[in-house]
Residue frames as qw, qx, qy, qz and C-alpha x, y, z in Angstrom:
[[0.612, -0.322, 0.680, 0.243, -0.82, 13.73, -7.26],
 [0.494, 0.551, -0.442, -0.507, 0.20, 13.35, -11.03],
 [0.877, 0.034, 0.462, -0.130, -0.57, 10.01, -12.42],
 [0.148, -0.468, 0.706, 0.510, 1.90, 8.36, -14.86],
 [0.552, 0.239, -0.536, -0.593, 1.08, 6.82, -18.25],
 [0.325, 0.006, -0.945, 0.036, 1.10, 3.23, -16.63],
 [0.116, 0.248, 0.683, -0.677, -1.27, 4.27, -13.97],
 [0.480, 0.346, -0.063, -0.804, -3.62, 5.68, -16.61],
 [0.484, 0.195, -0.768, -0.372, -3.44, 2.46, -18.47],
 [0.142, -0.114, -0.925, 0.333, -4.42, 0.50, -15.36],
 [0.310, 0.356, 0.417, -0.777, -7.35, 2.78, -14.60],
 [0.508, 0.324, -0.401, -0.690, -8.50, 2.48, -18.17],
 [0.365, 0.119, -0.917, -0.109, -8.29, -1.30, -17.95],
 [0.036, 0.267, 0.824, -0.498, -10.27, -1.56, -14.74],
 [0.418, 0.364, 0.113, -0.824, -12.90, 0.72, -16.34],
 [0.511, 0.286, -0.621, -0.522, -13.13, -1.52, -19.40],
 [0.309, 0.025, -0.947, 0.082, -13.28, -4.66, -17.47],
 [0.189, 0.252, 0.614, -0.724, -16.00, -3.24, -15.03],
 [0.552, 0.297, -0.107, -0.771, -18.20, -2.76, -18.07],
 [0.557, 0.187, -0.767, -0.259, -17.83, -6.54, -18.88],
 [0.613, -0.187, -0.757, 0.129, -18.13, -8.07, -15.51],
 [0.500, -0.794, -0.269, -0.219, -19.50, -7.55, -12.05],
 [0.659, -0.688, 0.186, 0.240, -16.20, -8.01, -10.21],
 [0.537, 0.736, -0.323, 0.256, -12.79, -6.84, -11.42],
 [0.793, -0.560, 0.126, 0.204, -9.79, -8.41, -9.57],
 [0.122, -0.793, 0.490, 0.340, -6.07, -7.73, -9.88],
 [0.548, -0.099, 0.787, 0.266, -5.61, -11.10, -11.59],
 [0.506, 0.707, 0.493, 0.030, -8.19, -10.05, -14.28],
 [0.076, 0.958, -0.173, -0.217, -6.22, -6.76, -14.80],
 [0.320, -0.591, 0.662, 0.332, -2.95, -8.67, -15.19],
 [0.596, 0.242, 0.749, 0.155, -4.44, -11.18, -17.62],
 [0.403, 0.857, 0.315, -0.065, -5.88, -8.34, -19.76],
 [0.102, 0.953, -0.256, -0.123, -2.74, -6.35, -19.85],
 [0.891, 0.272, -0.273, 0.240, -0.27, -9.33, -20.03],
 [0.004, 0.698, -0.517, 0.495, 1.59, -8.14, -16.85],
 [0.521, 0.017, -0.792, 0.316, 2.94, -10.38, -14.04],
 [0.495, -0.707, -0.503, -0.050, 1.10, -10.53, -10.66],
 [0.531, -0.391, -0.199, 0.725, 3.93, -8.66, -8.84],
 [0.186, 0.125, 0.263, 0.938, 3.81, -5.91, -11.33],
 [0.322, -0.567, -0.524, -0.548, -0.01, -5.60, -11.02],
 [0.588, -0.615, -0.492, 0.185, 0.04, -5.82, -7.36],
 [0.433, -0.250, -0.084, 0.862, 2.57, -3.03, -7.05],
 [0.047, -0.253, -0.349, -0.901, 0.67, -0.71, -9.56],
 [0.437, -0.617, -0.556, -0.346, -2.68, -1.39, -7.82],
 [0.585, -0.483, -0.407, 0.510, -1.10, -0.65, -4.45],
 [0.273, -0.077, 0.083, 0.955, 0.20, 2.73, -5.81],
 [0.219, -0.397, -0.507, -0.733, -3.31, 3.50, -7.31],
 [0.532, -0.606, -0.590, 0.037, -4.83, 2.72, -3.98],
 [0.472, -0.389, -0.232, 0.757, -2.44, 4.97, -2.14],
 [0.150, 0.028, 0.258, 0.954, -3.14, 7.65, -4.59],
 [0.340, 0.355, 0.480, -0.726, -6.90, 7.45, -4.05],
 [0.404, 0.290, -0.494, -0.713, -7.83, 6.21, -7.47],
 [0.640, -0.026, -0.730, -0.238, -8.77, 2.61, -6.63],
 [0.570, -0.362, 0.520, -0.524, -10.38, 0.80, -3.72],
 [0.465, 0.101, -0.863, -0.168, -10.56, -2.88, -3.05],
 [0.747, -0.427, 0.047, -0.507, -13.17, -4.80, -0.94],
 [0.580, -0.476, 0.638, -0.172, -12.55, -7.73, 1.32],
 [0.887, 0.235, 0.396, 0.031, -12.93, -10.12, -1.61],
 [0.490, -0.248, 0.475, 0.688, -10.24, -8.32, -3.70],
 [0.366, 0.730, 0.525, 0.241, -12.82, -6.74, -6.00],
 [0.344, -0.165, 0.056, 0.923, -11.39, -3.51, -7.44],
 [0.174, 0.847, 0.502, 0.019, -13.41, -0.28, -7.88],
 [0.367, 0.364, 0.043, 0.855, -12.45, 3.11, -9.22],
 [0.147, -0.559, -0.429, 0.694, -12.91, 6.11, -7.04],
 [0.302, 0.880, 0.285, -0.233, -14.48, 9.23, -8.40],
 [0.011, -0.821, 0.424, 0.382, -11.16, 10.59, -9.33],
 [0.414, -0.175, 0.839, 0.308, -10.11, 7.22, -10.86],
 [0.495, 0.574, 0.651, 0.031, -13.24, 7.10, -12.98],
 [0.178, 0.920, 0.016, -0.350, -12.66, 10.64, -14.16],
 [0.117, -0.665, 0.628, 0.387, -9.16, 9.83, -15.34],
 [0.450, 0.042, 0.869, 0.201, -10.10, 6.47, -16.84],
 [0.470, 0.693, 0.542, -0.064, -12.98, 7.90, -18.83],
 [0.128, 0.884, -0.221, -0.391, -10.76, 10.72, -20.14],
 [0.198, -0.451, 0.792, 0.361, -8.21, 8.25, -21.37],
 [0.461, 0.275, 0.839, 0.090, -10.80, 5.98, -22.89],
 [0.396, 0.852, 0.243, -0.240, -12.46, 8.85, -24.72],
 [0.008, 0.791, -0.469, -0.393, -9.08, 9.89, -26.01],
 [0.387, -0.150, 0.874, 0.254, -8.30, 6.34, -27.20],
 [0.486, 0.526, 0.698, -0.019, -11.58, 6.01, -29.02],
 [0.298, 0.901, 0.110, -0.295, -11.52, 9.40, -30.68],
 [0.101, -0.717, 0.587, 0.362, -7.87, 9.22, -31.64],
 [0.461, 0.014, 0.864, 0.202, -8.40, 5.78, -33.13],
 [0.461, 0.701, 0.543, -0.034, -11.40, 6.93, -35.20],
 [0.112, 0.905, -0.193, -0.363, -9.36, 10.10, -36.26],
 [0.251, -0.492, 0.755, 0.352, -6.45, 7.94, -37.50],
 [0.475, 0.245, 0.831, 0.153, -8.65, 5.56, -39.32],
 [0.368, 0.846, 0.282, -0.262, -10.40, 8.54, -41.02],
 [0.008, 0.819, -0.448, -0.360, -6.97, 9.41, -42.29],
 [0.801, 0.404, -0.394, -0.201, -6.66, 5.86, -43.81],
 [0.049, -0.470, 0.836, -0.279, -4.69, 4.09, -41.01],
 [0.611, -0.191, -0.743, -0.193, -5.82, 0.40, -40.53],
 [0.641, -0.655, -0.178, -0.359, -7.77, -0.34, -37.32],
 [0.871, -0.278, -0.224, 0.337, -5.00, -2.23, -35.50],
 [0.508, 0.207, -0.118, 0.827, -2.30, 0.34, -36.16],
 [0.175, -0.621, -0.060, -0.761, -4.71, 3.29, -35.28],
 [0.769, -0.586, -0.207, -0.149, -5.64, 1.57, -32.01],
 [0.818, -0.197, -0.161, 0.517, -1.99, 0.95, -31.12],
 [0.338, 0.346, -0.003, 0.875, -0.92, 4.51, -31.99],
 [0.409, -0.669, -0.186, -0.591, -3.90, 5.95, -30.14],
 [0.818, -0.483, -0.262, 0.170, -2.86, 4.00, -27.07],
 [0.631, -0.039, -0.105, 0.768, 0.49, 5.90, -27.16],
 [0.087, 0.435, 0.153, 0.883, -0.94, 9.35, -28.07],
 [0.458, -0.693, -0.462, -0.310, -3.73, 9.32, -25.53],
 [0.727, -0.457, -0.274, 0.433, -1.23, 9.73, -22.75],
 [0.496, -0.223, 0.069, 0.837, 0.83, 12.67, -24.12],
 [0.132, 0.555, 0.458, 0.682, -1.53, 14.79, -26.23],
 [0.031, -0.060, -0.352, 0.934, -2.39, 18.06, -24.79],
 [0.233, 0.560, 0.678, -0.416, -5.94, 19.10, -23.84],
 [0.238, 0.646, -0.138, -0.712, -5.77, 21.85, -26.46],
 [0.171, 0.323, -0.792, -0.489, -4.81, 19.51, -29.26],
 [0.094, 0.229, 0.967, -0.052, -7.24, 16.85, -28.27],
 [0.274, 0.635, 0.486, -0.534, -10.14, 19.30, -28.11],
 [0.249, 0.564, -0.380, -0.689, -9.06, 20.59, -31.56],
 [0.132, 0.097, -0.933, -0.321, -9.22, 17.02, -32.99],
 [0.139, 0.412, 0.842, -0.320, -12.48, 16.36, -31.17],
 [0.280, 0.621, 0.162, -0.714, -13.95, 19.54, -32.62],
 [0.211, 0.423, -0.654, -0.591, -12.80, 18.58, -36.09],
 [0.026, -0.050, -0.996, -0.072, -14.22, 15.05, -35.75],
 [0.216, 0.486, 0.679, -0.506, -17.64, 16.43, -34.72],
 [0.233, 0.440, -0.266, -0.825, -18.01, 18.30, -38.00]]
C-alpha cells in the first residue's frame, strides 16, 4: 500500500510524540498537528487499516514496524533537509517549513546525494 503525504505526516507526529510521552492518543496528535478530531479519527483509521498503527484498549497509539520505518525515514529527511537549507543561509523557521514540504517528494537518489554532501 502506498502511503500519502498526510499519512506520512501523521506517522512522523506519532513518532515524535512517542519520544516525549509514554502514551500517544489521537487527541494528542490532533492538538500537535492542529487538526480536528474527525479528521484525525479518519486518518488514524486509515493508518490502522494499512497496518501502520495500532491502538490498545485505552486508545494509546503505537506504530507498527512498517509505521516506524516510514516515520523514521520522514523524520530523518526533515532533519537533514532543514540542516542543508540552513547551511545555505536559510533561516531556521523557513528551512523547517520548506523541509516539511520537500521530505515527502524528494527522490531517494536526490536525498542520498544531499546526505552524502552533508556528511563531508
